[in-house]
C-alpha positions as YAML, in Angstrom:
chain: A
units: angstrom
residues:
- id: 1
  name: LEU
  ca: [140.59, -5.69, -10.06]
- id: 2
  name: TYR
  ca: [138.60, -2.89, -11.82]
- id: 3
  name: GLN
  ca: [139.64, -0.68, -14.70]
- id: 4
  name: GLU
  ca: [137.68, 1.85, -16.79]
- id: 5
  name: GLN
  ca: [138.85, 4.31, -19.32]
- id: 6
  name: ASN
  ca: [136.94, 6.95, -21.35]
- id: 7
  name: ILE
  ca: [139.12, 8.66, -23.93]
- id: 8
  name: GLU
  ca: [136.59, 11.39, -24.78]
- id: 9
  name: ASN
  ca: [136.72, 13.04, -21.35]
- id: 10
  name: ASP
  ca: [140.14, 11.77, -20.34]
- id: 11
  name: LEU
  ca: [138.69, 9.59, -17.49]
- id: 12
  name: SER
  ca: [140.69, 6.73, -16.06]
- id: 13
  name: ILE
  ca: [139.83, 4.53, -13.11]
- id: 14
  name: TYR
  ca: [142.09, 1.77, -11.89]
- id: 15
  name: SER
  ca: [141.69, -0.15, -8.73]
- id: 16
  name: SER
  ca: [143.32, -3.36, -7.45]
- id: 17
  name: ILE
  ca: [142.38, -4.96, -4.08]
- id: 18
  name: SER
  ca: [143.94, -8.05, -2.49]
- id: 19
  name: GLY
  ca: [143.65, -9.35, 1.07]
- id: 20
  name: ASP
  ca: [144.61, -11.95, 3.69]
- id: 21
  name: LYS
  ca: [142.73, -13.11, 6.70]
- id: 22
  name: TYR
  ca: [143.93, -15.15, 9.67]
- id: 23
  name: SER
  ca: [141.63, -16.47, 12.39]
- id: 24
  name: LEU
  ca: [141.65, -18.68, 15.46]
- id: 25
  name: ILE
  ca: [138.45, -20.14, 16.85]
- id: 26
  name: ALA
  ca: [138.15, -21.94, 20.16]
- id: 27
  name: GLU
  ca: [134.97, -23.47, 21.69]
- id: 28
  name: GLY
  ca: [134.13, -25.54, 24.67]
- id: 29
  name: ILE
  ca: [130.77, -27.16, 25.60]
- id: 30
  name: TYR
  ca: [129.67, -28.91, 28.88]
- id: 31
  name: GLU
  ca: [126.55, -31.04, 29.03]
- id: 32
  name: LYS
  ca: [124.84, -32.94, 31.88]
- id: 33
  name: SER
  ca: [121.77, -35.12, 31.49]
- id: 34
  name: LEU
  ca: [119.05, -34.83, 34.17]
- id: 35
  name: LYS
  ca: [115.97, -36.84, 34.82]
- id: 36
  name: SER
  ca: [113.67, -34.28, 33.23]
- id: 37
  name: GLY
  ca: [116.00, -32.83, 30.63]
- id: 38
  name: LYS
  ca: [119.59, -31.58, 30.08]
- id: 39
  name: LEU
  ca: [121.76, -28.77, 31.16]
- id: 40
  name: SER
  ca: [124.49, -27.34, 29.00]
- id: 41
  name: ALA
  ca: [126.85, -24.40, 29.02]
- id: 42
  name: GLY
  ca: [129.62, -23.26, 26.62]
- id: 43
  name: ILE
  ca: [131.90, -20.52, 25.59]
- id: 44
  name: LYS
  ca: [133.25, -19.69, 22.17]
- id: 45
  name: HIS
  ca: [135.91, -17.07, 21.15]
- id: 46
  name: SER
  ca: [136.85, -16.02, 17.66]
- id: 47
  name: GLN
  ca: [140.05, -13.87, 16.98]
- id: 48
  name: SER
  ca: [140.81, -12.68, 13.50]
- id: 49
  name: TYR
  ca: [143.23, -10.26, 11.65]
- id: 50
  name: THR
  ca: [142.50, -9.02, 8.12]
- id: 51
  name: LYS
  ca: [144.79, -7.00, 6.00]
- id: 52
  name: ASN
  ca: [143.68, -5.50, 2.61]
- id: 53
  name: ARG
  ca: [145.99, -3.86, 0.19]
- id: 54
  name: TYR
  ca: [144.71, -1.14, -2.19]
- id: 55
  name: GLU
  ca: [146.66, -0.25, -5.31]
- id: 56
  name: GLY
  ca: [146.01, 1.87, -8.28]
- id: 57
  name: ASP
  ca: [144.39, 5.32, -7.96]
- id: 58
  name: VAL
  ca: [144.36, 4.67, -4.13]
- id: 59
  name: ALA
  ca: [147.34, 3.03, -2.56]
- id: 60
  name: THR
  ca: [147.13, 2.05, 1.07]
- id: 61
  name: ASP
  ca: [147.03, -0.94, 3.57]
- id: 62
  name: ILE
  ca: [144.15, -1.47, 5.87]
- id: 63
  name: GLY
  ca: [144.32, -3.80, 8.82]
- id: 64
  name: LEU
  ca: [141.46, -4.82, 11.05]
- id: 65
  name: ASN
  ca: [141.57, -6.70, 14.34]
- id: 66
  name: TYR
  ca: [138.32, -8.43, 15.31]
- id: 67
  name: ALA
  ca: [137.24, -10.46, 18.35]
- id: 68
  name: GLU
  ca: [134.05, -12.04, 19.32]
- id: 69
  name: THR
  ca: [133.27, -13.93, 22.58]
- id: 70
  name: TYR
  ca: [130.08, -15.75, 23.29]
- id: 71
  name: ALA
  ca: [129.12, -17.52, 26.59]
- id: 72
  name: TYR
  ca: [125.80, -19.22, 27.32]
- id: 73
  name: ALA
  ca: [123.91, -21.50, 29.63]
- id: 74
  name: GLU
  ca: [120.98, -23.53, 28.43]
- id: 75
  name: TYR
  ca: [118.38, -25.87, 29.95]
- id: 76
  name: GLN
  ca: [116.31, -28.41, 27.92]
- id: 77
  name: LEU
  ca: [113.07, -29.66, 29.60]
- id: 78
  name: ARG
  ca: [110.81, -32.35, 28.34]
- id: 79
  name: ARG
  ca: [107.15, -32.49, 29.74]
- id: 80
  name: ASN
  ca: [104.61, -34.76, 28.14]
- id: 81
  name: LYS
  ca: [104.30, -33.67, 24.58]
- id: 82
  name: PHE
  ca: [106.22, -30.43, 25.13]
- id: 83
  name: ASN
  ca: [109.93, -29.79, 24.78]
- id: 84
  name: TYR
  ca: [111.31, -26.44, 26.19]
- id: 85
  name: THR
  ca: [114.66, -24.89, 25.78]
- id: 86
  name: PHE
  ca: [115.61, -21.87, 27.85]
- id: 87
  name: GLY
  ca: [118.92, -20.06, 27.24]
- id: 88
  name: LEU
  ca: [120.79, -17.12, 28.48]
- id: 89
  name: GLY
  ca: [123.95, -15.79, 26.91]
- id: 90
  name: VAL
  ca: [126.05, -12.71, 26.42]
- id: 91
  name: MET
  ca: [128.23, -11.74, 23.35]
- id: 92
  name: ARG
  ca: [131.11, -9.35, 23.17]
- id: 93
  name: THR
  ca: [132.28, -7.92, 19.89]
- id: 94
  name: TYR
  ca: [135.41, -5.84, 19.35]
- id: 95
  name: ASN
  ca: [137.10, -4.44, 16.31]
- id: 96
  name: SER
  ca: [139.86, -1.91, 15.80]
- id: 97
  name: GLN
  ca: [141.33, -0.30, 12.76]
- id: 98
  name: GLY
  ca: [144.05, 2.29, 13.08]
- id: 99
  name: GLY
  ca: [142.99, 4.67, 15.82]
- id: 100
  name: ASN
  ca: [139.30, 3.62, 15.70]
- id: 101
  name: SER
  ca: [137.75, 0.92, 17.81]
- id: 102
  name: ASN
  ca: [134.32, -0.42, 18.56]
- id: 103
  name: GLU
  ca: [133.25, -2.61, 21.58]
- id: 104
  name: LYS
  ca: [129.72, -3.87, 22.21]
- id: 105
  name: TYR
  ca: [128.02, -6.27, 24.50]
- id: 106
  name: ILE
  ca: [124.74, -7.97, 23.45]
- id: 107
  name: PHE
  ca: [122.38, -9.92, 25.71]
- id: 108
  name: ARG
  ca: [121.38, -13.13, 23.86]
- id: 109
  name: PRO
  ca: [118.36, -14.97, 25.35]
- id: 110
  name: THR
  ca: [116.94, -17.92, 23.55]
- id: 111
  name: LEU
  ca: [113.60, -19.65, 23.82]
- id: 112
  name: ARG
  ca: [112.47, -22.86, 21.89]
- id: 113
  name: VAL
  ca: [109.25, -24.71, 22.40]
- id: 114
  name: SER
  ca: [107.94, -27.63, 20.42]
- id: 115
  name: TYR
  ca: [104.56, -29.37, 20.95]
- id: 116
  name: ASN
  ca: [103.83, -32.64, 19.19]
- id: 117
  name: ILE
  ca: [99.96, -32.70, 19.12]
- id: 118
  name: ASN
  ca: [99.95, -36.27, 17.79]
- id: 119
  name: ASP
  ca: [101.86, -38.41, 15.34]
- id: 120
  name: ASN
  ca: [100.50, -36.35, 12.47]
- id: 121
  name: ALA
  ca: [100.66, -32.77, 13.84]
- id: 122
  name: TYR
  ca: [103.17, -30.49, 15.40]
- id: 123
  name: ILE
  ca: [103.98, -26.87, 16.23]
- id: 124
  name: ARG
  ca: [107.39, -25.31, 17.00]
- id: 125
  name: TYR
  ca: [108.65, -21.83, 18.03]
- id: 126
  name: ASN
  ca: [112.13, -20.39, 18.13]
- id: 127
  name: GLY
  ca: [113.01, -16.91, 19.38]
- id: 128
  name: HIS
  ca: [116.46, -15.43, 20.00]
- id: 129
  name: ILE
  ca: [118.46, -12.21, 20.08]
- id: 130
  name: SER
  ca: [121.88, -12.08, 18.50]
- id: 131
  name: GLY
  ca: [124.24, -9.62, 16.60]
- id: 132
  name: ASN
  ca: [126.69, -9.14, 13.86]
- id: 133
  name: SER
  ca: [129.58, -6.78, 13.13]
- id: 134
  name: PRO
  ca: [130.49, -4.66, 10.14]
- id: 135
  name: SER
  ca: [132.88, -6.06, 7.57]
- id: 136
  name: LEU
  ca: [136.27, -4.67, 6.88]
- id: 137
  name: SER
  ca: [135.10, -3.52, 3.41]
- id: 138
  name: ASP
  ca: [132.56, -1.17, 5.09]
- id: 139
  name: LEU
  ca: [134.81, -0.08, 8.02]
- id: 140
  name: ASN
  ca: [137.92, 1.06, 5.94]
- id: 141
  name: ASN
  ca: [138.65, 4.76, 5.50]
- id: 142
  name: VAL
  ca: [139.39, 4.31, 1.74]
- id: 143
  name: GLN
  ca: [137.66, 6.38, -0.92]
- id: 144
  name: GLN
  ca: [137.43, 4.87, -4.49]
- id: 145
  name: ASP
  ca: [135.95, 6.07, -7.74]
- id: 146
  name: ILE
  ca: [133.04, 4.05, -9.11]
- id: 147
  name: ASP
  ca: [132.65, 6.15, -12.31]
- id: 148
  name: ALA
  ca: [132.70, 9.71, -13.36]
- id: 149
  name: LEU
  ca: [129.82, 10.68, -11.09]
- id: 150
  name: GLN
  ca: [130.09, 8.33, -8.01]
- id: 151
  name: ILE
  ca: [132.64, 7.35, -5.41]
- id: 152
  name: ARG
  ca: [132.55, 4.64, -2.70]
- id: 153
  name: ARG
  ca: [133.71, 5.69, 0.72]
- id: 154
  name: GLY
  ca: [134.28, 3.50, 3.80]
- id: 155
  name: ASN
  ca: [132.94, 4.46, 7.27]
- id: 156
  name: PRO
  ca: [135.23, 3.59, 10.27]
- id: 157
  name: ASP
  ca: [132.44, 4.69, 12.68]
- id: 158
  name: LEU
  ca: [130.10, 1.78, 12.01]
- id: 159
  name: LYS
  ca: [128.74, 0.03, 15.04]
- id: 160
  name: THR
  ca: [127.78, -3.61, 15.75]
- id: 161
  name: VAL
  ca: [124.17, -4.48, 15.16]
- id: 162
  name: TRP
  ca: [121.75, -6.49, 17.25]
- id: 163
  name: TYR
  ca: [118.68, -8.21, 15.94]
- id: 164
  name: LEU
  ca: [115.61, -10.18, 17.12]
- id: 165
  name: SER
  ca: [114.35, -13.30, 15.36]
- id: 166
  name: ASN
  ca: [111.07, -15.16, 15.83]
- id: 167
  name: THR
  ca: [110.16, -18.34, 13.88]
- id: 168
  name: ILE
  ca: [107.05, -20.56, 13.87]
- id: 169
  name: ASN
  ca: [106.75, -23.95, 12.22]
- id: 170
  name: ALA
  ca: [103.62, -26.06, 12.14]
- id: 171
  name: GLY
  ca: [102.42, -29.01, 10.18]
- id: 172
  name: PHE
  ca: [99.78, -31.70, 9.94]
- id: 173
  name: THR
  ca: [98.75, -34.68, 7.85]
- id: 174
  name: ILE
  ca: [95.16, -35.99, 7.41]
- id: 175
  name: GLY
  ca: [94.78, -38.89, 5.04]
- id: 176
  name: ILE
  ca: [95.96, -37.83, 1.63]
- id: 177
  name: PHE
  ca: [96.29, -34.14, 2.64]
- id: 178
  name: GLY
  ca: [99.09, -32.41, 4.35]
- id: 179
  name: ALA
  ca: [100.26, -28.90, 5.13]
- id: 180
  name: ALA
  ca: [103.43, -27.25, 6.56]
- id: 181
  name: PHE
  ca: [103.55, -23.63, 7.50]
- id: 182
  name: TYR
  ca: [106.73, -21.54, 8.12]
- id: 183
  name: ALA
  ca: [106.81, -17.84, 9.28]
- id: 184
  name: ARG
  ca: [109.70, -15.71, 10.57]
- id: 185
  name: TYR
  ca: [109.83, -12.22, 11.76]
- id: 186
  name: ARG
  ca: [113.21, -10.40, 12.17]
- id: 187
  name: TYR
  ca: [113.93, -6.92, 13.46]
- id: 188
  name: ASP
  ca: [117.40, -5.36, 13.01]
- id: 189
  name: HIS
  ca: [118.30, -2.45, 15.39]
- id: 190
  name: LYS
  ca: [120.34, 0.28, 13.55]
- id: 191
  name: PRO
  ca: [121.39, -1.95, 10.70]
- id: 192
  name: VAL
  ca: [124.38, -1.21, 8.49]
- id: 193
  name: MET
  ca: [122.96, -0.04, 5.17]
- id: 194
  name: GLU
  ca: [123.92, 2.14, 2.23]
- id: 195
  name: GLN
  ca: [123.47, 5.96, 2.24]
- id: 196
  name: ILE
  ca: [123.89, 8.11, -0.87]
- id: 197
  name: THR
  ca: [124.65, 11.82, -0.50]
- id: 198
  name: TYR
  ca: [126.04, 14.59, -2.91]
- id: 199
  name: GLY
  ca: [129.44, 15.95, -2.09]
- id: 200
  name: ASN
  ca: [129.38, 19.64, -3.08]
- id: 201
  name: GLY
  ca: [133.14, 19.96, -2.69]
- id: 202
  name: ILE
  ca: [133.97, 17.05, -5.05]
- id: 203
  name: GLY
  ca: [130.90, 17.29, -7.38]
- id: 204
  name: LYS
  ca: [130.17, 13.55, -7.05]
- id: 205
  name: PHE
  ca: [127.59, 11.38, -5.37]
- id: 206
  name: VAL
  ca: [129.00, 9.67, -2.44]
- id: 207
  name: ARG
  ca: [127.94, 6.02, -1.61]
- id: 208
  name: THR
  ca: [128.78, 4.80, 1.83]
- id: 209
  name: ASN
  ca: [127.34, 2.57, 4.65]
- id: 210
  name: VAL
  ca: [126.00, 3.97, 7.96]
- id: 211
  name: ASN
  ca: [123.84, 2.64, 10.90]
- id: 212
  name: HIS
  ca: [120.30, 3.41, 9.92]
- id: 213
  name: ARG
  ca: [117.30, 3.38, 12.17]
- id: 214
  name: SER
  ca: [115.68, -0.11, 11.67]
- id: 215
  name: PHE
  ca: [114.86, -2.88, 9.36]
- id: 216
  name: HIS
  ca: [111.88, -5.33, 9.49]
- id: 217
  name: ARG
  ca: [111.31, -8.44, 7.40]
- id: 218
  name: ILE
  ca: [108.54, -11.04, 7.40]
- id: 219
  name: ASN
  ca: [109.03, -14.33, 5.47]
- id: 220
  name: ALA
  ca: [106.14, -16.79, 5.32]
- id: 221
  name: GLU
  ca: [105.35, -20.04, 3.26]
- id: 222
  name: LEU
  ca: [102.54, -22.51, 3.22]
- id: 223
  name: ALA
  ca: [103.23, -25.82, 1.55]
- id: 224
  name: LEU
  ca: [100.09, -27.85, 0.71]
- id: 225
  name: ASN
  ca: [100.61, -31.49, -0.21]
- id: 226
  name: PHE
  ca: [98.15, -33.87, -1.91]
- id: 227
  name: LYS
  ca: [98.73, -37.66, -2.38]
- id: 228
  name: PRO
  ca: [96.00, -38.89, -4.69]
- id: 229
  name: LEU
  ca: [97.78, -42.27, -5.12]
- id: 230
  name: LYS
  ca: [99.07, -42.70, -1.58]
- id: 231
  name: ASP
  ca: [102.92, -42.65, -1.69]
- id: 232
  name: TYR
  ca: [103.08, -43.17, -5.50]
- id: 233
  name: LEU
  ca: [102.30, -39.53, -6.40]
- id: 234
  name: THR
  ca: [102.78, -36.32, -4.29]
- id: 235
  name: LEU
  ca: [101.75, -32.87, -5.59]
- id: 236
  name: THR
  ca: [102.90, -29.84, -3.63]
- id: 237
  name: VAL
  ca: [101.91, -26.12, -4.07]
- id: 238
  name: ALA
  ca: [103.56, -23.53, -1.85]
- id: 239
  name: PRO
  ca: [102.56, -19.89, -1.91]
- id: 240
  name: GLY
  ca: [104.90, -17.56, -0.04]
- id: 241
  name: LEU
  ca: [105.43, -13.87, 0.85]
- id: 242
  name: ASN
  ca: [108.46, -11.70, 1.64]
- id: 243
  name: ARG
  ca: [107.63, -8.30, 3.19]
- id: 244
  name: TYR
  ca: [110.27, -5.82, 4.03]
- id: 245
  name: ILE
  ca: [110.21, -2.42, 5.75]
- id: 246
  name: SER
  ca: [113.38, -0.46, 5.45]
- id: 247
  name: ILE
  ca: [113.56, 2.65, 7.68]
- id: 248
  name: GLY
  ca: [116.68, 4.68, 7.03]
- id: 249
  name: ASN
  ca: [117.84, 7.97, 8.40]
- id: 250
  name: ASP
  ca: [116.31, 9.85, 5.46]
- id: 251
  name: TYR
  ca: [114.14, 7.36, 3.74]
- id: 252
  name: THR
  ca: [111.45, 4.65, 4.36]
- id: 253
  name: HIS
  ca: [110.79, 1.84, 1.82]
- id: 254
  name: THR
  ca: [108.43, -1.00, 1.89]
- id: 255
  name: TYR
  ca: [108.46, -4.04, -0.63]
- id: 256
  name: ASN
  ca: [106.25, -7.23, -0.93]
- id: 257
  name: ASN
  ca: [107.17, -10.21, -3.08]
- id: 258
  name: TRP
  ca: [104.56, -12.91, -3.54]
- id: 259
  name: ARG
  ca: [105.45, -16.29, -5.24]
- id: 260
  name: VAL
  ca: [103.94, -19.71, -5.68]
- id: 261
  name: LYS
  ca: [106.38, -22.65, -6.23]
- id: 262
  name: ALA
  ca: [105.14, -26.18, -7.30]
- id: 263
  name: SER
  ca: [106.51, -29.64, -7.52]
- id: 264
  name: MET
  ca: [105.48, -33.15, -8.38]
- id: 265
  name: THR
  ca: [107.09, -36.46, -7.28]
- id: 266
  name: ALA
  ca: [106.09, -39.85, -8.59]
- id: 267
  name: ASN
  ca: [107.39, -43.21, -7.21]
- id: 268
  name: TYR
  ca: [107.02, -46.65, -8.70]
- id: 269
  name: LYS
  ca: [109.01, -49.56, -7.37]
- id: 270
  name: SER
  ca: [112.60, -48.32, -7.72]
- id: 271
  name: TRP
  ca: [111.83, -45.44, -10.10]
- id: 272
  name: VAL
  ca: [111.45, -41.78, -9.07]
- id: 273
  name: PHE
  ca: [110.33, -38.93, -11.25]
- id: 274
  name: ASN
  ca: [110.49, -35.35, -9.96]
- id: 275
  name: THR
  ca: [109.74, -31.95, -11.42]
- id: 276
  name: GLU
  ca: [109.95, -28.51, -9.68]
- id: 277
  name: TRP
  ca: [109.37, -24.96, -10.64]
- id: 278
  name: PHE
  ca: [110.81, -22.00, -8.67]
- id: 279
  name: PRO
  ca: [109.63, -18.47, -9.33]
- id: 280
  name: ARG
  ca: [111.71, -15.50, -8.16]
- id: 281
  name: TRP
  ca: [112.16, -15.16, -4.45]
- id: 282
  name: ASN
  ca: [113.28, -11.54, -4.26]
- id: 283
  name: TRP
  ca: [114.72, -9.91, -1.14]
- id: 284
  name: TYR
  ca: [115.20, -6.25, -0.21]
- id: 285
  name: TRP
  ca: [118.05, -4.45, 1.75]
- id: 286
  name: GLY
  ca: [118.62, -0.73, 2.34]
- id: 287
  name: GLU
  ca: [117.12, 0.82, -0.80]
- id: 288
  name: THR
  ca: [117.78, -2.11, -3.18]
- id: 289
  name: ILE
  ca: [115.50, -4.81, -4.54]
- id: 290
  name: ASN
  ca: [117.48, -7.97, -5.35]
- id: 291
  name: LEU
  ca: [115.96, -10.24, -7.93]
- id: 292
  name: GLY
  ca: [116.19, -13.88, -7.17]
- id: 293
  name: GLU
  ca: [116.50, -16.89, -9.47]
- id: 294
  name: GLU
  ca: [113.68, -18.29, -11.66]
- id: 295
  name: MET
  ca: [114.24, -22.00, -12.60]
- id: 296
  name: HIS
  ca: [112.47, -25.19, -13.40]
- id: 297
  name: ILE
  ca: [113.93, -28.76, -12.94]
- id: 298
  name: ILE
  ca: [113.01, -32.25, -14.21]
- id: 299
  name: ALA
  ca: [114.70, -35.36, -12.72]
- id: 300
  name: LEU
  ca: [114.41, -39.09, -13.37]
- id: 301
  name: GLY
  ca: [116.12, -41.71, -11.14]
- id: 302
  name: TYR
  ca: [116.42, -45.31, -10.33]
- id: 303
  name: ASN
  ca: [117.25, -46.41, -6.80]
- id: 304
  name: VAL
  ca: [118.12, -49.81, -5.33]
- id: 305
  name: GLN
  ca: [119.93, -50.83, -2.16]
- id: 306
  name: LYS
  ca: [123.48, -50.83, -3.51]
- id: 307
  name: TRP
  ca: [123.46, -48.01, -6.14]
- id: 308
  name: SER
  ca: [121.44, -45.28, -7.76]
- id: 309
  name: LEU
  ca: [121.47, -43.37, -10.99]
- id: 310
  name: SER
  ca: [119.56, -40.19, -11.79]
- id: 311
  name: LEU
  ca: [119.36, -37.62, -14.64]
- id: 312
  name: VAL
  ca: [118.58, -34.08, -13.79]
- id: 313
  name: MET
  ca: [117.94, -31.26, -16.30]
- id: 314
  name: PHE
  ca: [117.82, -27.65, -15.35]
- id: 315
  name: ASN
  ca: [115.59, -25.27, -17.46]
- id: 316
  name: PRO
  ca: [114.57, -27.85, -20.16]
- id: 317
  name: PHE
  ca: [112.06, -25.51, -21.72]
- id: 318
  name: THR
  ca: [113.97, -22.32, -21.87]
- id: 319
  name: LYS
  ca: [117.54, -20.94, -22.33]
- id: 320
  name: ASN
  ca: [116.98, -17.61, -20.68]
- id: 321
  name: TYR
  ca: [118.34, -16.84, -17.17]
- id: 322
  name: THR
  ca: [118.21, -13.49, -15.40]
- id: 323
  name: GLN
  ca: [119.08, -11.79, -12.13]
- id: 324
  name: GLY
  ca: [119.42, -8.22, -11.12]
- id: 325
  name: SER
  ca: [118.78, -5.39, -8.80]
- id: 326
  name: ARG
  ca: [116.63, -2.20, -8.58]
- id: 327
  name: ASN
  ca: [118.07, 0.61, -6.39]
- id: 328
  name: GLN
  ca: [115.37, 3.09, -5.27]
- id: 329
  name: SER
  ca: [117.63, 5.94, -4.10]
- id: 330
  name: LYS
  ca: [116.02, 9.37, -4.67]
- id: 331
  name: LEU
  ca: [119.38, 10.78, -5.69]
- id: 332
  name: VAL
  ca: [120.96, 8.02, -7.77]
- id: 333
  name: PRO
  ca: [118.41, 5.41, -8.61]
- id: 334
  name: ASN
  ca: [119.72, 2.60, -10.89]
- id: 335
  name: VAL
  ca: [118.83, -0.71, -12.53]
- id: 336
  name: SER
  ca: [121.22, -3.66, -12.96]
- id: 337
  name: ASP
  ca: [120.45, -6.76, -14.98]
- id: 338
  name: VAL
  ca: [122.52, -9.93, -15.36]
- id: 339
  name: TYR
  ca: [121.34, -12.25, -18.04]
- id: 340
  name: THR
  ca: [122.27, -15.01, -20.46]
- id: 341
  name: ASN
  ca: [120.44, -16.82, -23.25]
- id: 342
  name: ASN
  ca: [122.49, -19.92, -22.91]
- id: 343
  name: LEU
  ca: [121.52, -21.53, -19.59]
- id: 344
  name: GLY
  ca: [119.05, -24.07, -20.78]
- id: 345
  name: GLN
  ca: [118.99, -27.82, -21.10]
- id: 346
  name: VAL
  ca: [121.80, -28.19, -18.50]
- id: 347
  name: LEU
  ca: [122.08, -31.94, -17.77]
- id: 348
  name: MET
  ca: [123.46, -33.43, -14.64]
- id: 349
  name: ILE
  ca: [124.17, -37.18, -14.15]
- id: 350
  name: ASN
  ca: [124.33, -38.39, -10.51]
- id: 351
  name: PHE
  ca: [125.60, -41.88, -9.80]
- id: 352
  name: THR
  ca: [126.11, -43.46, -6.36]
- id: 353
  name: LEU
  ca: [127.55, -46.88, -5.38]
- id: 354
  name: ASN
  ca: [127.50, -48.21, -1.85]
- id: 355
  name: LEU
  ca: [130.53, -50.36, -1.04]
- id: 356
  name: ASN
  ca: [130.22, -51.95, 2.49]
- id: 357
  name: PHE
  ca: [132.48, -54.79, 3.58]
- id: 358
  name: GLY
  ca: [134.58, -55.94, 6.50]
- id: 359
  name: ARG
  ca: [133.98, -54.94, 10.10]
- id: 360
  name: GLN
  ca: [131.94, -51.68, 10.65]
- id: 361
  name: TYR
  ca: [132.21, -49.21, 13.48]
- id: 362
  name: LYS
  ca: [129.61, -46.62, 14.54]
- id: 363
  name: ALA
  ca: [131.36, -43.22, 14.45]
- id: 364
  name: GLY
  ca: [130.37, -40.33, 16.79]
- id: 365
  name: ASN
  ca: [128.85, -37.23, 15.37]
- id: 366
  name: LYS
  ca: [131.01, -34.09, 14.98]
- id: 367
  name: ARG
  ca: [129.81, -31.49, 17.46]
- id: 368
  name: LEU
  ca: [131.65, -28.45, 16.43]
- id: 369
  name: ASN
  ca: [131.93, -27.08, 12.89]
- id: 370
  name: ASN
  ca: [133.62, -23.68, 13.27]
- id: 371
  name: ASN
  ca: [134.71, -21.77, 10.05]
- id: 372
  name: ASP
  ca: [135.44, -18.29, 9.10]
...
């Protein structure tokens, strides 16, 4: 619900949106263990219907039918210190709204390789291709006022996007030193991102979403561990980098975000003391920098076999908390800040009690966890 009124220039904006969504998800998996590994295959289908009701300056009903089907076959192979997973799959996405429809097939191969060098060192790789569909809020054909100079317009011609993801994890421990490395590269082909133009006929800036050219992101972090007192004290320093390259139809932006987070954990008998500091982990999309959280935490706990008690305090040394965004559009750049000076010394008490009695059974693990 949004309402804005300016008496001086007789401007009035009123918009109310409500929606319902119904979905059905079905999935089946078959697995067969072999001498050297395991063979599995599966199929998953999702069907949903969404209806949004717009009232106020714009009054209309928008309905979207969406379907997604994914079928795959996968083979896991173990050879000495290596574990391999080879997978082939195909995904079909379909959506329709009014007289517009969009259907796309995406080939989804998967490769996972892990190598345990020894008990103290490992390296893992995960690569796959997948896709995602535009949301109804982007696909609708509704035009809404943002303010006196801007409007938001949907785009029923948006297409499903496919992306490629590659991830590497590695780690080792030597005496009191340890390190863990994480890196991911993802490429989005013709991603759905914002585009701003000026409508000469209406005299306002039009903000909409279109399929742009490409988007590249690199996320990397190196966690360095130091245990000067064996398991009694652990110090961790983790420098990280986010790099983004956004290539639009009429713009190209690059953005780098460095940060270093740190933590300390001390253990003595049943006592645990932990403190962590998280600087901002910003991310970029389209033409907008989104500012992450900056927070520090102190925790003290006591753990025994039957129960545990811990006290956790967020931001014990400051009350200021900020988030925000920076849009770099050449037509309508803008800055948004969200802040409060009352989010300090937030105390959390955590208590657990383990009550085990009578006959016990071992339960099986839940294999499927579908939600929408």
